[in-house]
C-alpha positions as CSV (number, residue, x, y, z in Angstrom):
1,M,20.8,-10.8,-16.2
2,G,19.5,-9.5,-12.9
3,K,19.7,-6.5,-10.7
4,F,21.8,-8.4,-8.1
5,K,25.5,-8.7,-8.6
6,A,26.3,-10.9,-5.5
7,V,24.0,-12.3,-2.9
8,V,25.7,-13.1,0.4
9,P,24.2,-14.4,3.7
10,L,24.0,-12.0,6.7
11,T,24.6,-14.9,9.1
12,D,25.9,-18.5,9.0
13,E,22.4,-19.8,9.6
14,E,21.0,-21.9,6.7
15,V,17.6,-20.8,5.2
16,G,16.7,-24.0,3.3
17,I,16.8,-22.4,-0.2
18,D,18.5,-24.7,-2.6
19,Q,18.1,-23.0,-5.9
20,V,16.7,-19.8,-7.4
21,F,15.2,-19.7,-10.8
22,M,14.5,-16.7,-13.0
23,T,11.5,-16.8,-15.3
24,K,10.5,-14.5,-18.1
25,T,7.0,-13.3,-18.2
26,N,4.6,-11.8,-20.7
27,G,4.9,-8.0,-20.3
28,N,1.2,-7.5,-19.5
29,A,0.6,-10.6,-17.3
30,P,0.7,-9.9,-13.5
31,I,3.1,-12.0,-11.4
32,I,1.0,-13.9,-8.8
33,Y,2.2,-16.0,-5.9
34,N,0.2,-17.9,-3.2
35,M,1.0,-17.4,0.5
36,N,3.5,-20.3,0.3
37,G,5.6,-18.3,-2.2
38,Q,4.7,-20.6,-5.1
39,R,4.0,-18.9,-8.4
40,I,0.5,-19.5,-9.7
41,N,-1.2,-18.6,-13.1
42,S,-4.3,-17.0,-11.7
43,P,-5.5,-15.7,-8.3
44,A,-7.0,-18.2,-6.0
45,K,-9.6,-17.7,-3.3
46,G,-7.9,-16.3,-0.2
47,L,-4.7,-14.3,0.1
48,N,-2.5,-13.9,-3.0
49,I,0.6,-11.8,-3.7
50,I,0.0,-9.9,-6.9
51,Q,2.8,-7.7,-8.2
52,G,4.3,-7.6,-4.7
53,R,1.1,-6.7,-2.9
54,K,-1.1,-8.9,-0.7
55,V,-4.6,-9.2,-2.3
56,L,-7.6,-10.9,-0.7
57,I,-9.8,-12.8,-3.3
58,K,-13.3,-13.6,-1.9
């Protein structure tokens, strides 16, 4: 399934994450997120996270 076997908190502090979803992607399509951590289909003007790297789109 994934590369993680067990995810455990380092502290008792709550982080506000309720659920984690795994999605399958097209092998050639880049994975793109906005700066709020939301997955988007194409880069938007401003900062984006593409394949784990911050990219500025003018």
